[in-house]
C-alpha positions in Angstrom: -47.1 59.3 -23.5 -45.3 59.5 -20.1 -41.8 58.2 -19.6 -41.0 56.6 -16.3 -37.7 57.1 -14.4 -36.3 53.7 -15.5 -36.9 54.5 -19.2 -35.3 57.9 -18.8 -32.2 56.2 -17.4 -31.9 53.8 -20.3 -32.4 56.7 -22.9 -29.8 58.8 -21.1 -27.4 55.8 -21.2 -27.9 55.2 -24.9 -27.4 58.9 -25.8 -24.3 58.8 -23.7 -22.8 55.9 -25.6 -23.7 57.5 -29.0 -21.8 60.6 -27.9 -18.7 58.4 -27.5 -18.2 59.4 -23.9 -16.7 62.8 -24.6 -16.1 63.9 -21.0 -13.6 61.9 -19.0 -15.2 61.8 -15.6 -18.8 61.3 -16.9 -17.3 58.6 -19.2 -16.2 56.3 -16.4 -19.2 57.0 -14.2 -21.7 56.5 -16.9 -19.9 53.4 -18.2 -20.0 51.8 -14.8 -23.8 52.6 -14.6 -24.3 51.0 -18.0 -22.3 47.9 -17.0 -24.3 47.4 -13.8 -27.6 47.8 -15.7 -26.9 44.8 -17.8 -27.6 41.1 -16.8 -24.6 39.5 -15.0 -24.0 37.1 -17.9 -23.5 40.1 -20.3 -21.4 42.3 -18.0 -17.9 40.7 -18.6 -18.3 40.4 -22.4 -19.5 44.0 -22.5 -16.5 45.4 -20.6 -14.1 43.3 -22.7 -15.6 44.8 -25.8 -15.2 48.3 -24.4 -11.6 48.3 -23.0 -9.9 48.1 -26.4 -12.0 50.8 -28.1 -12.3 53.7 -25.6 -9.2 55.8 -26.4 -10.9 58.9 -25.0 -10.6 57.5 -21.4 -7.6 58.5 -19.4 -5.1 55.9 -18.1 -6.6 56.2 -14.6 -10.1 55.7 -15.9 -9.1 52.7 -17.9 -7.4 51.2 -14.7 -10.8 51.6 -12.9 -12.6 49.8 -15.7 -10.0 47.0 -15.5 -10.5 46.8 -11.8 -14.2 46.2 -12.3 -13.4 43.7 -15.0 -11.0 41.6 -12.8 -13.5 41.8 -9.9 -16.3 40.4 -12.0 -14.1 37.8 -13.8 -12.9 36.5 -10.4 -16.4 36.4 -9.0 -17.6 34.4 -12.0 -14.9 31.8 -11.5 -14.7 31.4 -15.3 -11.0 30.8 -16.3 -11.7 32.0 -19.9 -13.0 35.3 -18.6 -10.1 35.7 -16.3 -7.6 34.9 -19.1 -9.2 37.3 -21.5 -9.2 40.1 -18.8 -5.5 39.4 -18.2 -4.8 39.5 -22.0 -6.6 42.8 -22.5 -4.9 44.4 -19.5 -1.4 43.2 -20.6 -2.0 44.8 -24.0 -3.1 48.1 -22.3 0.1 48.0 -20.2 2.2 47.6 -23.3 0.8 50.8 -24.8 1.5 52.8 -21.6 5.2 51.6 -21.7 5.0 49.2 -18.7 6.6 46.4 -20.7 7.8 44.0 -18.0 4.5 44.2 -16.1 2.7 43.6 -19.4 4.8 40.5 -20.2 4.1 39.0 -16.7 0.4 39.7 -17.2 0.1 38.3 -20.7 2.1 35.1 -19.8 -0.5 34.4 -17.1 -3.3 34.7 -19.8 -1.3 32.5 -22.2 -0.9 29.7 -19.6 -4.7 29.7 -18.9 -5.6 29.7 -22.7 -3.1 26.8 -23.2 -4.8 24.8 -20.3 -8.2 25.5 -21.9 -6.9 24.5 -25.4 -8.1 27.9 -26.8 -5.5 28.0 -29.6 -6.7 31.2 -31.3 -6.6 33.2 -28.0 -3.2 31.6 -27.2 -1.9 32.7 -30.6 -3.1 36.2 -29.8 -1.1 36.3 -26.5 2.0 35.3 -28.5 1.5 38.3 -30.7 1.0 40.5 -27.7 4.3 39.1 -26.1 6.1 39.6 -29.4 5.0 43.3 -29.4 6.1 43.8 -25.8 9.6 42.3 -26.4 9.9 44.3 -29.6 9.3 47.5 -27.6 12.1 46.3 -25.3 14.3 45.8 -28.4 14.6 42.1 -27.6 14.3 41.0 -31.2 15.2 37.4 -30.6 12.3 37.0 -28.2 10.0 38.9 -30.6 10.9 36.5 -33.5 10.5 33.5 -31.2 6.9 34.4 -30.3 6.0 35.4 -33.9 7.2 32.0 -35.1 5.1 30.3 -32.4 2.0 31.9 -33.9 2.7 30.2 -37.2 2.9 26.8 -35.6 -0.7 27.3 -34.3 -2.1 29.1 -37.4 -0.3 28.0 -40.6 0.1 30.8 -43.2 -1.6 28.7 -45.9 -4.7 28.6 -43.8 -4.8 32.4 -43.5 -4.4 32.9 -47.3 -7.3 30.5 -47.9 -9.5 32.5 -45.4 -8.7 35.8 -47.1 -9.6 34.5 -50.5 -12.9 32.9 -49.4 -14.0 35.3 -46.6 -17.3 36.0 -48.3 -18.1 32.3 -48.7 -18.3 31.6 -45.0 -21.6 31.7 -43.1 -22.4 34.7 -40.8 -21.9 32.6 -37.7 -18.4 31.5 -38.9 -17.2 35.0 -40.0 -16.6 36.2 -36.5 -14.2 33.4 -35.7 -12.5 33.9 -39.1 -12.2 37.6 -38.6 -10.5 37.0 -35.2 -8.0 34.7 -36.8 -7.3 37.2 -39.6 -6.9 39.9 -37.1 -4.2 37.9 -35.2 -2.5 37.3 -38.6 -2.6 41.1 -39.3 -1.0 41.8 -36.0 1.7 39.3 -36.6 2.4 40.9 -40.0 2.6 44.3 -38.4 5.1 42.9 -35.8 7.2 41.3 -38.6 7.1 44.6 -40.5 8.3 46.5 -37.5 11.1 44.0 -37.0 12.2 44.4 -40.6 12.0 48.2 -40.1 14.3 47.9 -37.0 16.7 45.9 -39.1 16.6 48.6 -41.8 15.1 46.2 -44.4 12.7 48.9 -45.7 11.5 46.9 -48.7 10.3 43.9 -46.6 8.8 46.3 -44.0 6.9 48.1 -46.7 5.5 44.8 -48.1 4.3 43.7 -44.7 2.6 47.0 -43.9 1.0 47.1 -47.4 -0.5 43.6 -46.8 -1.8 44.8 -43.3 -3.4 47.8 -45.0 -5.2 45.6 -47.5 -6.6 43.3 -44.8 -7.6 46.3 -42.7 -9.5 47.9 -45.6 -11.2 44.5 -46.4 -12.4 44.4 -42.7 -13.2 48.2 -42.7 -11.1 48.5 -39.5 -10.4 52.2 -39.0 -7.9 51.6 -36.2 -5.9 49.1 -38.2 -6.1 51.3 -41.3 -4.6 54.2 -39.3 -1.9 52.0 -37.8 -0.9 50.6 -41.2 -0.8 54.0 -42.9 1.2 55.4 -40.0 3.7 52.5 -40.3 4.0 53.1 -44.1 4.5 56.8 -43.5 7.3 56.0 -41.1 9.1 53.9 -43.8 8.7 56.7 -46.4 10.0 59.3 -43.8 13.1 57.3 -43.2 13.6 56.9 -47.0 13.4 60.8 -47.3 10.1 60.6 -49.3 8.7 63.4 -47.1 5.8 64.5 -49.3 4.5 60.9 -49.6 5.1 60.4 -45.8 3.0 63.6 -45.1 0.1 62.3 -47.3 0.1 58.9 -45.6 0.2 60.5 -42.1 -2.7 62.8 -42.9 -4.8 59.8 -44.2 -3.8 57.9 -41.1 -5.0 60.9 -38.9 -8.4 60.9 -40.6 -8.9 57.2 -39.8 -7.6 57.6 -36.2 -10.2 60.5 -35.7 -12.9 58.3 -37.3 -12.1 55.5 -34.9 -12.0 57.9 -31.9 -8.5 56.6 -31.0 -6.9 59.5 -29.1 -3.6 57.5 -28.5 -3.1 57.0 -32.3 -4.1 60.6 -32.9 -1.5 61.9 -30.5 1.2 59.7 -32.0 0.3 60.7 -35.6 0.2 64.4 -35.1 3.5 64.3 -33.3 5.0 62.4 -36.3 3.5 65.0 -38.7 5.3 67.6 -36.6 8.5 65.6 -37.0 8.1 65.5 -40.8 7.3 69.2 -41.2 10.4 69.9 -39.0 12.5 67.8 -41.4 11.1 69.9 -44.3 12.1 73.1 -42.4 8.4 74.1 -42.2 8.8 75.1 -38.6 5.4 76.9 -38.1 3.6 73.9 -39.5 5.5 71.6 -37.3 4.7 73.7 -34.2 1.0 73.6 -35.1 1.0 69.8 -35.0 3.3 69.5 -32.0 0.8 71.7 -30.1 -2.1 69.4 -31.0 0.0 66.4 -29.9 0.8 68.1 -26.6 -2.9 69.0 -25.9 -4.0 65.3 -26.5 -1.2 63.9 -24.3 -2.0 66.3 -21.5 -5.7 65.3 -21.8 -4.7 61.6 -21.6 -2.3 62.3 -18.7 0.5 60.6 -20.7 3.6 62.1 -18.9 6.2 60.5 -21.2 4.2 61.7 -24.3 4.2 65.2 -22.8 7.9 65.1 -22.2 8.6 63.9 -25.8 6.5 66.5 -27.5 7.8 69.4 -25.4 11.4 68.4 -26.3 10.3 68.3 -30.0 8.9 71.8 -29.7 12.1 73.0 -27.9 14.2 71.6 -30.8 12.1 73.6 -33.3 12.5 76.8 -31.2 16.2 76.2 -31.2 16.1 76.1 -35.1 14.1 79.4 -35.0 16.7 80.9 -32.6 14.0 81.3 -29.9 16.5 80.1 -27.3 14.6 81.4 -24.2 11.4 79.6 -25.1 13.4 76.5 -25.9 15.2 76.7 -22.6 11.9 76.9 -20.6 10.4 73.9 -22.4 13.6 71.8 -22.2 14.1 72.6 -18.5 10.5 71.7 -17.7 10.8 68.4 -19.6 14.1 67.6 -18.1 12.8 68.2 -14.5 9.7 66.0 -15.2 12.0 63.2 -16.6 14.1 63.4 -13.5 11.1 63.2 -11.3 9.8 60.0 -12.9 13.3 58.5 -13.4 13.1 58.3 -17.3 16.8 57.9 -18.1 16.3 58.2 -21.8 14.5 61.5 -21.6 16.9 62.7 -18.9 19.7 62.1 -21.4 17.8 63.8 -24.3 16.8 66.8 -22.1 20.3 67.3 -20.8 21.8 67.1 -24.3 19.3 69.7 -25.6 19.9 72.0 -22.6 23.7 71.8 -23.2 23.1 72.9 -26.9 20.8 75.8 -25.8 23.1 77.1 -23.1 26.0 76.9 -25.5 24.0 79.0 -28.0 23.2 81.5 -25.2 26.9 81.8 -24.4 26.4 80.2 -20.9 29.3 77.7 -21.4 29.4 76.7 -17.7 25.8 75.4 -17.8 26.4 74.0 -21.3 29.3 72.0 -19.9 27.3 70.9 -16.9 24.5 69.5 -18.9 26.8 67.9 -21.5 28.5 66.0 -18.7 25.1 65.0 -17.3 24.0 63.7 -20.7 27.1 61.5 -20.9 26.6 60.4 -17.3 23.1 59.2 -18.0 24.3 57.2 -20.9 26.7 55.1 -18.7 25.8 51.5 -17.9 23.5 51.2 -14.9 24.9 47.8 -14.1 28.4 49.1 -13.9 27.3 52.1 -11.8 25.5 49.8 -9.4 28.5 47.4 -9.2 30.9 50.2 -8.5 28.5 51.7 -5.9 28.3 48.3 -4.1 32.0 47.8 -4.1 32.5 51.3 -2.8 30.0 50.7 0.0 31.7 47.4 0.9 35.1 49.1 1.0 33.7 51.9 3.1 32.1 49.4 5.5 35.3 47.4 5.9 37.3 50.6 6.6 34.7 51.7 9.1 34.8 48.3 10.9 38.6 48.4 11.0 38.6 51.9 12.5 35.9 51.0 15.0 38.0 47.9 16.2 41.1 50.1 16.5 39.3 52.7 18.6 38.0 50.0 20.9 41.4 48.5 21.3 43.1 51.8 22.1 40.3 52.7 24.5 40.8 49.4 26.3 44.5 49.9 26.4 44.2 53.4 27.9 41.8 52.2 30.6 44.2 49.3 31.5 47.1 51.7 31.9 45.0 54.1 34.0 43.9 51.2 36.1 47.5 50.0 36.7 48.6 53.5 37.6 45.8 54.1 40.1 46.4 50.7 41.7 49.9 51.8 42.7 48.3 54.7 44.7 45.7 52.7 46.5 46.5 51.7 50.0 46.7 48.3 51.4 43.2 48.8 52.9 41.7 48.8 49.3 43.3 45.6 48.2 40.0 43.8 48.1 38.4 46.6 46.0 41.4 46.4 43.7 40.9 42.7 43.2 37.3 43.3 42.3 38.3 46.0 39.9 41.0 43.8 38.3 38.4 41.1 37.8 36.0 43.5 36.1 38.8 44.7 33.8 39.7 41.1 32.9 36.1 40.4 32.0 35.9 43.5 29.9 39.1 42.6 28.0 37.8 39.1 27.4 34.6 40.5 25.9 36.7 42.9 23.8 38.9 40.1 22.6 35.8 38.1 21.5 34.5 41.2 19.7 37.9 41.6 17.9 37.8 37.9 16.9 34.3 38.3 15.6 35.2 41.4 13.6 38.2 39.6 12.1 36.1 36.6 11.1 33.6 39.1 9.4 36.6 40.7 7.6 37.9 37.4 6.4 34.4 36.4 5.1 34.1 39.7 3.2 37.6 39.3 1.8 36.6 35.9 0.6 33.6 37.4 -1.2 35.8 40.0 -2.8 38.2 37.3 -4.0 35.3 35.3 -5.5 34.1 38.5 -7.3 37.7 39.1 -8.5 37.8 35.6 -10.0 34.4 36.1 -11.7 35.6 39.5 -13.1 38.7 37.8 -14.5 36.7 35.2 -16.2 34.4 37.8 -17.7 37.4 39.8 -18.9 38.8 36.8 -20.6 35.5 36.1 -22.4 35.3 39.8 -23.2 38.8 39.8 -24.7 37.9 36.8 -26.9 34.7 38.5 -27.9 36.4 41.8 -28.9 39.2 40.0 -30.8 36.5 38.5 -33.1 34.7 41.9 -33.4 38.0 43.8 -34.1 38.9 41.4 -37.0 35.6 40.3 -38.5 33.3 43.3 -38.1 36.0 45.7 -39.3 36.3 44.0 -42.7 32.6 44.3 -43.9 32.3 47.7 -42.4 35.5 48.9 -44.3 34.0 47.6 -47.5 30.7 49.4 -46.9 32.3 52.6 -45.9 34.9 52.5 -48.7 32.4 51.9 -51.5 29.8 54.4 -50.0 32.5 57.1 -49.8 33.5 56.5 -53.5 29.9 56.7 -54.6 29.1 59.8 -52.5 32.2 61.7 -53.5 31.8 60.7 -57.2 35.5 59.9 -57.3 34.9 57.4 -60.2 32.2 57.3 -62.9 30.6 53.8 -62.8 28.5 52.1 -65.4 25.4 50.0 -64.6 27.4 46.7 -64.3 30.0 48.3 -62.0 27.2 49.7 -59.8 25.6 46.3 -59.6 29.0 44.8 -58.5 29.5 47.5 -55.9 25.9 47.0 -54.6 26.7 43.2 -54.4 29.8 43.9 -52.3 27.8 46.2 -49.9 25.0 43.6 -49.6 27.3 40.7 -49.0 29.2 42.7 -46.4 26.0 43.7 -44.6 24.7 40.1 -44.7 28.0 38.8 -43.2 27.9 41.5 -40.6 24.3 40.7 -39.6 25.0 36.9 -39.4 28.2 37.5 -37.4 26.3 39.7 -34.8 23.5 37.1 -34.4 26.0 34.3 -33.9 28.2 36.3 -31.6 25.1 37.0 -29.4 24.2 33.3 -29.2 27.8 32.3 -28.6 28.1 34.8 -25.8 24.9 33.4 -24.2 26.3 29.8 -24.5 29.6 30.8 -22.9 27.7 32.0 -19.9 25.3 29.1 -19.7 22.3 31.4 -20.3 20.6 29.4 -23.0 17.4 27.7 -21.9 16.2 24.4 -23.6 12.4 24.2 -24.1 11.6 21.4 -26.6 8.1 21.2 -28.1 6.3 19.8 -31.2 6.9 22.1 -34.2 5.3 22.1 -37.6 8.5 21.9 -39.7 7.1 23.3 -43.0 5.7 26.5 -41.4 9.1 27.0 -39.6 11.2 26.6 -42.8 8.8 28.8 -44.8 9.4 31.6 -42.4 13.2 31.1 -42.4 13.1 31.0 -46.3 11.4 34.5 -46.2 14.3 35.9 -44.2 16.8 34.7 -46.9 14.6 35.7 -49.9 16.7 38.8 -50.7 20.1 36.9 -50.3 19.0 34.1 -52.6 17.5 36.3 -55.3 20.8 38.3 -55.4 22.6 35.1 -56.6 19.5 34.0 -58.6 19.3 30.9 -56.5 16.0 28.8 -56.5 14.9 27.8 -53.0 13.1 24.3 -53.3 11.3 23.1 -50.2 10.2 19.4 -50.1 8.6 18.9 -46.7 5.3 17.1 -46.2 2.5 19.3 -44.7 1.9 18.3 -41.1 5.4 16.9 -40.5 6.4 17.7 -36.9 9.7 17.7 -35.1 10.3 17.7 -31.3 12.8 20.5 -30.6 13.5 23.8 -29.1 12.0 26.4 -31.4 14.7 29.1 -31.0 17.6 26.6 -31.3 16.2 24.7 -34.4 15.6 28.1 -36.0 19.2 29.2 -35.4 20.6 25.8 -36.7 18.6 26.1 -39.9 19.4 29.8 -40.4 23.1 29.1 -40.2 23.1 26.1 -42.5 20.8 27.8 -45.1 23.0 30.9 -44.9 26.1 28.6 -45.6 24.3 26.9 -48.5 23.6 30.3 -50.1 27.2 31.5 -49.4 28.8 28.5 -51.2 26.2 28.1 -54.0 27.0 29.0 -57.6 25.0 31.7 -59.4 21.7 30.4 -61.0 21.8 27.2 -58.9 19.4 25.6 -56.5 19.1 24.9 -52.8 16.8 22.0 -51.7 15.5 21.3 -48.2 14.0 17.8 -47.7 12.6 16.3 -44.5 11.3 12.9 -43.7 10.9 10.6 -40.6 11.6 7.1 -39.7 10.5 5.1 -36.6 13.1 6.7 -34.3 14.4 9.8 -36.0 13.3 12.9 -38.0 15.8 13.9 -40.7 16.4 17.3 -42.4 18.7 17.6 -45.4 20.0 21.0 -46.7 21.4 20.4 -50.2 23.3 22.9 -52.4 25.0 22.6 -55.7 28.0 24.8 -55.0 31.7 24.5 -54.5 31.7 21.4 -52.3 34.4 20.2 -49.9 37.3 17.8 -49.7 37.3 14.8 -47.3 39.9 16.6 -45.2 37.7 19.7 -44.8 34.7 17.5 -43.9 36.7 15.7 -41.2 38.0 18.9 -39.8 34.4 20.2 -39.4 33.1 17.0 -37.9 36.0 16.6 -35.5 35.5 20.2 -34.4 39.3 20.7 -34.4 38.9 24.5 -35.0 36.4 26.9 -36.5 36.2 26.5 -40.2 35.4 29.2 -42.7 36.2 29.8 -46.4 35.3 32.6 -48.9 31.9 32.1 -50.6 31.3 32.1 -54.4 31.1 36.0 -54.3 34.0 36.2 -51.8 31.7 36.3 -48.8 33.6 35.9 -45.6 32.8 34.5 -42.1 34.2 33.5 -38.7 33.1 29.8 -38.5 31.0 30.6 -35.4 27.9 29.4 -37.2 29.0 25.8 -37.4 30.3 25.9 -33.8 26.8 27.0 -32.7 25.2 24.3 -34.8 27.1 21.6 -33.0 26.4 23.2 -29.6 22.7 23.5 -30.2 22.4 20.0 -31.7 24.0 18.5 -28.5 20.9 19.8 -26.5 18.7 17.6 -28.7 21.1 14.5 -28.8 21.1 15.2 -32.5 23.7 14.3 -35.2 25.2 16.1 -38.2 26.4 14.2 -41.2 28.1 15.9 -44.3 28.2 14.5 -47.8 30.0 16.5 -50.4 31.9 16.4 -53.7 34.3 19.1 -54.8 32.8 21.5 -57.3 29.5 19.5 -57.3 27.8 20.5 -54.0 27.2 19.6 -50.4 24.5 18.0 -48.3 24.2 18.8 -44.5 22.1 16.1 -42.9 20.5 16.7 -39.5 19.1 13.8 -37.5 16.9 14.4 -34.4 15.7 11.6 -32.1 11.9 11.6 -31.7 12.3 11.4 -27.9 14.9 13.5 -26.3 16.3 11.6 -23.3 18.7 14.4 -22.2 17.6 15.9 -18.9 16.3 19.5 -19.1 18.0 21.6 -16.4 
């Protein structure tokens, strides 16, 4: 049987796809041919299915594919296709470290999905935004967007889907799988957030749950990601053998999925683990694999990172010349692309190498460069602008002075020459004097203009001086709190840790539990203080934005409860939530979360051991009410009046001698004022306290 040309083309295309597009240039060319061969109605869905799964493509080739996607989405005029293209492209930008561009792109997708009432897709964009902000270390924003997901997809619904996944019809499973995938991404983000906050136990729980879901869905990419995250936790916990096994299993799944980006990251992490285990030749083997993949993918930052890792191993092996060449190359590349972080790391490593080689002059030079790169860019830019302004002012003054002196000299010369001119040249002299008068008049106007410019610039400098003074006053107040209230919990942690490390005293189990309790309480107090200081700082500078929306209260409180699970269990406190499913409140998500966190934290702080904390919520015609009730130490009428009258910040030791600054209650009042809300307190000494929050159903306050 003969095969015509068109049939040959389709056979070649199918073979190409089966080979997983192993050559980069033929990849993109052949992909575009396959795209164009499909009916127009299938082209956009086909490209969307490809962009997230072709890790073998270089960044440039992926950009070309996205160009075609945007072109065809815009030609179709379909808002859903445009939004999905924006969402995929924003996710791609996140993984090539273009975080701000990624956020702008994903926000555009979110707005379109919101207009189209596509809740699942909108929830996915919130997850993407949370990841981007987490990469930027903006954890407040990351938490805010993760909480928004739970308002769209309640956690109870997800658990029900997971239990009954096999009972759904085939045409329903695709939608359910997408919802579960978004939930898994949210779990991963929460796990990474716990990891950043050094809560390894909670991080491990989230990553384990993600791994279970990934294996149920047979998702090799997600399996590799979850195993890699678990390995990261074990590595930080110094369980290096277990971390190695997890990374190797993750690598198998990344290779199975054909995800070169994951593969590069995992082999680099294996190099790090073997380096920690002092198995330098093994670490060099994996670093070289990571370097080869990053070079093939044209990931310049990845290349810099791996070369610096190799250089560190060469330093450990005393191969200083090889380490020097790698570090210098990485440093130069970092400088060329303006990566301040790698410039600092490279300079620091070069300083160490030159010191080991006895070249102390170069060592000192790069040590200074490393410190220089660590300085605040904002301060540097401010000083540079002030310096430029001062230089410009001095230049203007000198220019004016030169012009005045020049005019004065010419005037003197004119007068001297006029004495020598005969009576015959009187007419000419008159003309000359007129010209000089006109020139002086112009010069006077110029001087006046320059003086006005100087006065204007001096006014700007005075305004800047006032602003700096105000900032310094705020800073002094901020540091006074830090000096007093951060030092105490840190002193407890350092003191107890030193005693345990140096084995100065033999402790029994009970004493160890008591010491652990003191360390935990100090760490909790320190974390709460830092969160409240951040919000207080923003409020002092009027940087808090107010964005009220309808919020499912039960889902919100469930999430906040999970954050205090460890604190409550330490005191054996039962957390009792009595909120009707579906009860909504109209409030700013970030602000209401902060209010509830502070009040629940206070309830735990002042609760007795083996007691209970209840949260009840109900609504009337005009208001929504939330009550936080504890059975702790209680308060006197005098203490209640002092808090409600806001005479001063109020704080007292907790039942385990926990300390605080009183900033939490100050923030509660400030954030309530945005909602036109009210706080009532009912308490009996030694019986407990009820904090009652009342929110109007319609907020009449203008949103600026």
